[in-house]
KEPANU-69980 format. One record per residue (C-alpha): x, y, z. Coordinates in steps of 0.001 Angstrom, whole numbers, padded with zeros to 6 digits, always signed. Example, Ala and Ser with C-alpha at 12.3 -4.5 7.8 and 13.67 -1.06 7.14 Angstrom:
2
+012300-004500+007800 +013670-001060+007140 
END
This chain:
444
+014958-043376+019905 +013068-042699+016642 +009659-044340+016279 +008853-046356+013170 +005680-045592+011293 +004526-049193+011903 +004842-048868+015698 +002954-045587+015700 +000184-047058+013535 -000193-050137+015786 -000439-047962+018873 -003107-045763+017314 -005123-048814+016190 -005086-050226+019732 -006242-046942+021186 -009106-046643+018693 -010118-050288+019313 -010322-049923+023080 -012241-046635+022884 -014683-048175+020398 -015192-051237+022574 -015914-049099+025609 -018427-046949+023729 -020143-050042+022335 -020584-051544+025812 -022028-048293+027127 -024473-048034+024226 -025682-051588+024756 -026559-050841+028379 -028033-047357+027803 -031870-046987+027819 -033508-046552+024436 -035144-043282+025408 -038232-044672+027206 -039044-042188+030002 -039959-045074+032286 -036412-046354+032099 -034698-042991+032862 -034642-043480+036597 -033447-047028+036274 -030691-045991+033897 -029359-043447+036376 -028771-046123+038974 -025623-048233+038510 -026413-051853+037770 -023981-054753+038214 -023741-055112+034448 -022865-051433+033914 -020300-051519+036724 -018712-054571+035158 -018503-052894+031740 -016875-049780+033172 -014381-051866+035117 -013524-053861+032000 -012968-050707+029928 -010684-049166+032557 -008739-052405+032854 -008274-052521+029076 -006846-049002+029078 -004443-049868+031894 -003385-052986+030077 -002678-051244+026786 -000898-048202+028232 +002488-049944+028667 +002307-051078+025040 +002314-047482+023760 +005812-045912+023776 +006144-042697+025753 +007437-040900+022689 +004187-041748+020876 +002040-040182+023571 +004269-037110+023540 +003855-036825+019800 +000088-036915+020249 +000104-033927+022645 +000471-030332+021443 +003519-028492+022715 +004701-024874+022628 +008145-025584+024025 +009806-025619+020602 +011388-022522+019092 +008980-020967+016603 +009250-018080+014148 +006125-015987+013600 +005645-013402+010869 +003034-010798+011799 +001470-008363+009309 +000607-005176+011181 -003022-004068+010884 -004594-000661+011383 -004253+000612+014987 -002052-002384+015881 +000469-002048+018700 +003088-004427+020063 +000957-004786+023187 -001974-005999+021049 +000306-008346+019096 +001912-009834+022220 -001501-010450+023789 -002819-011973+020562 +000115-014388+020394 +000091-015067+024183 +003650-013790+024528 +005117-012529+027790 +004189-008909+028504 +007173-008743+030866 +009399-009329+027833 +007674-006457+026043 +008280-004191+029052 +011961-005199+029032 +012179-004369+025315 +010645-000954+025754 +013082-000150+028567 +016136-000599+026338 +017895+002750+025718 +016839+004440+022482 +014693+001511+021294 +011221+002554+022405 +010772+004952+019469 +011377+002047+017061 +008650-000042+018735 +005812+002393+019417 +004889+003480+015889 +003992+000544+013678 +002964+000945+010039 -000108-000914+008744 +000993-003539+006229 +004572-003904+007471 +005854-007328+008574 +007370-008096+011989 +009342-011300+012530 +009166-012685+016071 +010932-015753+017483 +009425-017283+020620 +009691-020328+022880 +007188-021358+025568 +005508-017957+025364 +008762-016070+025871 +010263-013775+023259 +013607-014918+021881 +014072-012437+019049 +012395-009699+016992 +013183-008119+013625 +011588-005027+012128 +012579-003271+008918 +012749+000416+009820 +013295+001705+006301 +014848+000700+003026 +018378+000410+004451 +017941-000178+008219 +016652-003144+010246 +016053-003360+014003 +017238-006708+015404 +016497-007769+018998 +017984-010919+020589 +017634-012490+024012 +020974-012938+025776 +021867-014374+029187 +021771-010916+030769 +018582-009831+028987 +017679-008397+025605 +020116-006688+023251 +019036-004477+020347 +020940-003256+017305 +020030-001254+014202 +021677-003012+011278 +022590-001261+008049 +021470-002820+004782 +023863-001442+002114 +022227-000245-001105 +023536+000120-004622 +022082+001903-007643 +022389+001569-011392 +021003+003583-014304 +018636+001943-016745 +017018+003190-019967 +013802+001741-021390 +011595+002663-024342 +007934+001945-025008 +005061+002657-027380 +001622+003032-025849 -001142+000709-027031 -003640+001026-024186 -002178+002624-021059 +001092+004055-019799 +001205+001519-016965 +000875-001489-019266 +003341-000161-021828 +005969+000689-019240 +005527-002710-017574 +005947-004322-020990 +009284-002539-021334 +010401-003928-017966 +009553-000896-015810 +007342-000493-012774 +004323+001554-011670 +006529+003878-009619 +008275+005091-012764 +004974+005401-014654 +003659+007699-011916 +006949+009595-012013 +006548+010274-015733 +002990+011484-015200 +004111+013832-012420 +007016+015249-014444 +005029+015948-017608 +001706+016461-015848 +001924+020247-016220 +001863+019956-020033 +000058+016660-020631 -003238+015591-019082 -002521+011876-018691 -006224+011285-018134 -007380+012710-021468 -004439+013441-023786 -002786+010012-024095 -003264+008293-027471 -002246+004886-028902 +001069+005382-030675 +002432+007861-028121 +005888+006812-026974 +008333+007324-024131 +012011+006862-023371 +013107+007111-019768 +016410+006788-017926 +015956+006084-014240 +017823+004563-011312 +017211+001096-009928 +017920+000482-006238 +019578-002859-005444 +020271-004681-002201 +022638-007657-002082 +022628-007594-005865 +018832-007961-006086 +016336-005413-007402 +014567-003573-004585 +012701-000635-006120 +012855+002137-008701 +014729+005295-007832 +014260+008777-009324 +013912+009431-013043 +017096+011035-014418 +015898+012015-017892 +012816+011364-019986 +011255+011958-023393 +007536+011678-024094 +005975+012065-027538 +002269+012888-027234 +000175+013237-030380 +003353+013995-032360 +004681+016655-029976 +007926+015931-028127 +008496+016781-024465 +011841+016301-022678 +012857+016519-019041 +016087+016182-017097 +016649+016021-013351 +018935+018644-011844 +020024+019066-008238 +020742+022734-007630 +023263+024338-005249 +020647+024298-002479 +020383+020503-002734 +016823+020558-004076 +016046+018389-007114 +013625+019403-009860 +012968+018749-013549 +013797+021097-016427 +013690+021213-020198 +017038+020816-022030 +017168+024629-022258 +016786+025038-018473 +013102+026014-018330 +011409+024594-015241 +008717+021996-015910 +007161+022859-012566 +004377+025221-013517 +002115+027178-011241 -000786+024756-011833 -001366+021046-012313 -003156+020170-015522 -005447+017748-013612 -006036+017564-009825 -006363+013759-009810 -004006+010945-010762 -004886+008438-013524 -008652+008282-013807 -010931+008753-016793 -012796+011850-017935 -016521+011213-017675 -017715+014627-018903 -015458+017138-020690 -015776+020920-020789 -018777+021828-022947 -021108+024792-023444 -023943+022469-024598 -024496+019397-022434 -027656+017505-021467 -027627+017555-017672 -028020+013920-016492 -030332+014832-013581 -032110+018036-014647 -032542+016701-018226 -031927+020169-019655 -029242+021583-021951 -026884+023693-019899 -023227+024664-020078 -020778+022343-018351 -018059+024807-017482 -015551+022396-016064 -014323+018806-016315 -015722+015770-014485 -013174+013162-013439 -014808+009824-012581 -013028+008193-009652 -013902+005990-006651 -015319+007683-003560 -012462+008653-001269 -009896+009301-004022 -007682+012212-002852 -008229+015583-004549 -005148+017823-004801 -004857+021589-004958 -004034+022515-008562 -001730+025310-007384 -000574+027303-004373 -003392+029407-002988 -005829+030298-000215 -009131+028614+000634 -012005+030974-000228 -014789+028536+000626 -015151+025009+002030 -018717+023846+002579 -022000+022974+000854 -023100+025002-002192 -026258+024025-004121 -025853+021453-006868 -022104+021312-006282 -022673+019560-002957 -019529+019713-000853 -017267+022262-002548 -013824+023830-002154 -012887+027092-003890 -009271+028265-003993 -007879+031716-004806 -004492+031593-006564 -004025+035386-007007 -003661+037036-010452 -007441+036604-010848 -007249+032778-010989 -009601+030581-008950 -010211+026820-009035 -013333+024961-007891 -013689+021337-006725 -017236+019949-006392 -019295+016862-005396 -016756+016010-002662 -017404+013318-000085 -015459+015119+002646 -012780+017731+003221 -009207+017290+004401 -008993+017426+008174 -008981+020985+009445 -009515+022621+006034 -011150+026060+006469 -011621+029396+004715 -008486+031559+004850 -006105+028583+005050 -003038+028538+002757 -002516+025383+000692 +000336+024201-001525 +000231+022730-005002 -000416+018986-004806 -001644+019145-001208 -004694+016953-000522 -007640+019261+000147 -010614+016870-000114 -011837+013490-001362 -013978+012436-004325 -017685+011898-003648 -021124+012262-005234 -022796+014977-003137 -025129+017519-004742 -026492+016870-008255 -024334+013873-009164 -025283+010537-010707 -022084+008813-009626 -018835+009414-007771 -016659+011986-009535 -014802+015282-009131 -016165+018381-010872 -013217+020722-011528 -013352+024321-012761 -010624+026811-013697 -011646+030487-013793 -009700+033607-014819 -011220+036895-013587 -014499+035066-013100 -014569+033685-016644 -014698+029889-017004 -011762+028379-018935 -011293+024834-020190 -008913+023269-017608 -007572+020861-020213 -006438+023460-022753 -005912+026745-020882 -002331+028046-021030 -000803+027680-017582 +001607+030266-016100 +005288+029387-016474 +007778+028932-013627 +011207+030610-013496 +014055+029058-015589 +017650+028337-014532 +019926+031295-015159 +022993+033018-013723 +025875+030986-012289 +023808+027783-012057 +023182+027608-015782 +026682+026396-016738 +026524+023712-014027 +023091+022626-015259 +024210+022293-018880 +027304+020281-017920 +025403+017840-015703 +022323+017445-017899 +024204+016701-021160 +025110+013039-020389 +021659+012352-018952 +019908+013669-022046 +022334+011700-024218 +021187+008493-022490 +017785+008925-024156 +019453+008225-027511 +021375+004986-026895 +023774+003634-029527 +022465+000985-031935 +022086-002419-030316 +019699-004454-028160 +017151-002335-026276 +014132-002951-024080 +011044-002122-026109 +007322-002417-025283 +004875-003301-028044 
END
């Protein structure tokens, strides 16, 4: 039977009254702290015995007046079905999570024994969310999102646990947005209704021609057609960029995505020239240039004028440093004022240098082959450095070149039988960058 608020309140008042009365009686008959009275206080006196008896009798008298449902409501219980969302932390395992939540380890053993399920349970990703349903310390259900379109669902049945991998159908749609840059690419693209993923995509596509750290100016503009991934009709994330135009300091750059006969996707100019060059313009993503290439610079530590034959990219300690191009490690170690340094040989007389590193990628050593974009080290401030940054040099036949302006080697264009296929498929994508007159999403 449901309990009224008035009944519950009256019961609680009675309980508090009796407890207070008992404490008051005990305080009245407790010594005031005089050491001479300590021994006497320890011995039960008739008055103290009477007070204790009265308190106990009062509790026995009031107990029938409190409904059983009220006392049950006052006691914690774990017998109800509860749903717990757990955010996985670094080095977390299901064993750790079950112990932390006081869940049955026998249930975990039963889960892991299910055919083909163990692989889905053993490797958890930091930051992902697990949904567990439990009752009285026993697991009732578990859900884990395996990837964008699959979810593992475990349920307890009469005969034990059952597990299924459910498919989450996805849909895509193309979207075109336009923006003019006032402060940063991220802010302008967000103002046009886009997301950081697409901003990074633009920087990666045009990053061989434009240094997005140094070259971006207010008034530059972009138009980009990309895919949006939907699930149950709701936006989930951005998909790949299909075509893009970027105007930087008055110069126009265009790119279109093309999937070749081999199934590999890459970006090309409208004429079929690959945008993937042999070298990245900058080996770090979105930072700021703290010291440009200069033949006359006051050294901040030595306080002397000396050539600065490279570019310093200020970035937090631990920021990944990428190989500017395919090559071989010539040196990885400590070298004078450079501190921790990596030097790569890219053949054709080209070498790149990365200095002031905090540490190297695991296992990096001289003679090792590395690929363009591969993480080779992490930003630091070792050697003669006043703050955390990457010192980057680009040399041709031993001669220092400005990494921000040097002409980079071109990659091979599309030709032969693939060219006709490329032109046919790229035409509608490039046309999407010039939408017909009408409402459009614009960033200001």
